[in-house]
N, C-alpha and C positions, 0 to 999 in steps of 0.2 A: 103605586099602578097603575093606568088604568087595565080594568081583565080587558076590553076591547086589544089596545095595543098588545100585552101577552100574549092572549087570542091571535095575533094578525100574525107575532115573528115568530111560535110556534107551527101556524100552519108554515109560514117560508121557512123555519129547519127544517123540518117535516121534509118537505118537500127537496133536503139535499142529500137528505140520506137515502137511497132509496130498498137500501138491503143489512138488517141487522148487522149482517159485519164492517159497513163501512161506517154506519152508528155507530159501534164500537171502538171504531179509531178515529172519528171524531172526539169520543169520549175522552176517551185515552188521552190524548193531544191537546186537548182544550184543560183539563185538572192537570197534567204534566206542565202547564203552561201555568195554570195557576199559583200549583204549589211553590213556584218565586214569588209569588205578588204576596197580598199586602195580607194581615195573621189572620183579617177576618174571612181569607178567599181560601187561604192554607189550608185552615181550621175545613171549611170542607170539603177538600180534595181531600184530607184526610181523613177524615166521615164518611167518603163515601164510596168505599170499598171497591175502589175500580182499585188495578193495579199499577201505579207509576209508573214511567218511563227516565230513568237517570240523565239522560243527553235527550235528548229536542231532535229530531232530525231537520232538515230543510224540507219544508211546504212548498206542495208545487199553487206556482198561482191562483189556477179551475180549483184544486182542494177544498172541500166544506166550512175548513178551519177559517180558510183567507175569506169566504163569499159571507161567511156566519159572520165578521169579524168589519166588514165594509158594512152590510145590514145594519149592523151593531152603529157606526161613527157616523150612523145616515141620523140614528136618533138625536145624540148626544158626546160627550168625553165619555174615556173608561171608566171615569170616575163614577159620574154623576148614573153608565147601568149597569155601574159592580150586580147590584141588588139584581136586577133582569136578567142577565144573564147568567147570573145562578138560578134564579128558577127553571130558565128555560134547557139549564142543559140537566136541571133533576128532572125534567120533567119527559124529555127525550130519556134517561135511563127509567125511567120509570115507562117509559111507553114502547121501549123493546127488553123491557127486565133485565138494562144492565148493572153491573154492580152492590148493592145491596138490596135491591128490588130483584133479582134474578133468585130462581129456584122458590118459585114462589108458592107452590104447592105444598113443598117441603117448611116453607116460614112455616107456613098457615098449620103444618104438623107440629112447631116447637109451640106454635100462639096455646092451639088446646089440648098441648099435651102441660105447658105450665097452667092453664086453667082447669087441671083437671088434679091438679099435685096441687091446687091453691099454693104458687107459688107466683109468688105479689113484687118478694122485695131482692137488690142483687148485692151485697157490700164490700167496700174499700174500702181501709185502713191508711193512716200514711199522721204522719206530723203534722202537729196543728201550724205551724209554723210557713204547713203550703196551703191552709187554707184560701188566704186572700189570694194568692192564686189561684189557686182552683175555680175556683167564684167568679173571677176577671175572668178566665180564658180556655179555662175546659178543664178535661185529666187527659194528659198527654204522656205517650209512652215517651221512656227513657233515651226513646231514637231521637222524638221527633222535638224534646225538649233540645237534649244539647243541639241540634239542628236550625234553630229558632236563639240555641245560647239564653232560656230562661234557667235560672239558676233554679234547683229542684234538689232538693236534701231526699236520697232516695231511702228504704227501707231496706232491698237486697240489694249491696254495690254489685256480688256478683253476679247474678241472674245465671244460676247453671241451668236454665232451663233453653239458654243464648235467645228467645224468642224477645229481644229489648228493643222490638218495635211491637210489644204487644202490653195490652194493661189487665192486671191482676184484679180479679173483683172474684166472688165469694157468692155460692147461693142461698141467702138468708140464712143467712151468720157468718162473724168470720170464722179465717184458717185460723183457729184457736192458736195451735201449733206455734204460729209461726211470731203470731201475735205477741203472744206469753214472752214468746222467746227474746224479743224484739223491745219490747220493754223492758226488762230483763237488761236486756244487757247495755240500754242507756235508760238510767233513773230519772235520768237528771231530763228527759224530753216532755213534754206532753201532748199527746197522740188524740184523734178526731176519729170518728168513721162515720164511713157515709152512705147512708141509703140511697141508691138508685133503682128505679123499676124495674121487672122483669123484662119490661118492652122494646131495652134495648138488646134480649137475646134473639127474637126477631128483625127489631128494626137494624141494626148494627151486623160489620164482619164478626162473627168471634170465634175462634175455636174453644172445648167443650172440654177439658178433663177430667177424668176419672178418680184420677191422686193428684197429689204434687208435681206441676207443672217440671218441680226441678229432678222429680226424677229418670233413675234407666229408661223405664219402658215407655216413660211420654216426648221426654228428649230428644226420642231417636226416632215415636211415630211421625210419622209424615199429616201434614195437614188435611188433607186429603180426607182420612182416618178418624180426624179430629172434628169434625166439620157435621151440622146438619143432621136430622131429628134423634138417628139411630145413634151415633156417639152423645147428643143430650142426653138421650134415657139411660148409655151404660153410667153414668153416675147415679142411678137409683134401682143401680143389678144386686141381688140382695139384701136389701133393707133389714134391719135388723127392728123390729120390734115396735121400740123406746124412741124413737127418732118420728115424727111427725113426717107424713106426705111428702113438705115439700121439704126436706133433710137432706142432701147425700149422700150416699150409706157413709165416707171419706170423709173426711169435718176438711182435710185438705186441699180437698177436689180445685180445681179450678175453673172459670170463664176465663179465658184470655177476651182482648178487644184490640182489633186491629186500629192500632195511631191515637187516636182523640171518642172521645166522645164531649161531646159537645155541654157547655153550662149548665145547658136548661134542664139535662135529665138530672140535676145535683136536687136529690124531693129533699132532705133530709139532715143534719149538720148532727152528731151527739159527741161529749163532751162528759170522761167524769169528774170533773170538776173546774172550775172559772178559769175562764183565760184571758188575759189587759191582751193579748196578741188578737183577740177576737172581736176585740168591740163593735158595738156599731154594727154585729153577723149576728143574721138568723140562725144558734144555735140550741139545743135540748143538754142538758143535763142529765146525762143519766148510766148506767155502768150496767145496763146489762150484756152489753157486748162485749164487756168489758172479762167475762169467764169463760172457764172450762164450760164448753157447747149442753155437756151432759147437766151440770149445774145448772144454769142457765136453763137446760129447759124444764129440768124438776121445779126452779123454783121465782122461777122470769116468768114463764108461760104456759095458758090457762089449757 
């Protein structure tokens, strides 16, 4: 895509959006339509941090969305202009600080807090049989996988946190108690641990849970109370001296990410033994993440 084309179209698009409220409605409509489109476009919508509409209203003929679509049609077919369309929507979100670009000051506080504590890595464990799919389309919530009819073998079938639209991550080290429980319950399964960069915390839509998300205190908490830099800092309250600065006080503390984590965020894959299921896949054999957290901190980290 030529830069001049993007700049010209962005200028036209912003001219259709004289107020933040109109811009917000425009983005919600565009992404709600996108959520019914191809997987690439749906992934964009799901990771946008924008609350999508379940049912689309009829749009007025003079609505910004209709004018936007008309302008895009003058450039090329819908299929040929998808990338440009998504870049323009992303630019509008950035300009008006919508979705994942909202609350920029607080996101900068999250970034600063992570830098101060040396928080660089988030962790997700899953069955090895899921890895190929994750590397293909990204990491999805249970709800989103069901929505796109994607076969995925879940760790927690019941999800007593009732937030099945979210993906569970841990900070710095896996939830050792749950990981051990699942491995003991399913000894025939092979498991993998994914490393994901901490920038997810300020780049995507997240909730911060100081204890297991299924605990009554967290499951009943509002999303507002689990959001933002203040909520993140609560994961490290009363931290004992035997933990690193980057380790949450409770080993079962969780980060819940809304709907979809793009595959580009998958940084490393660790297995405790080789697997033929991952032939021609870049993974490492290292059992550091397969221990009790306290044992690993004493024996595997400097």
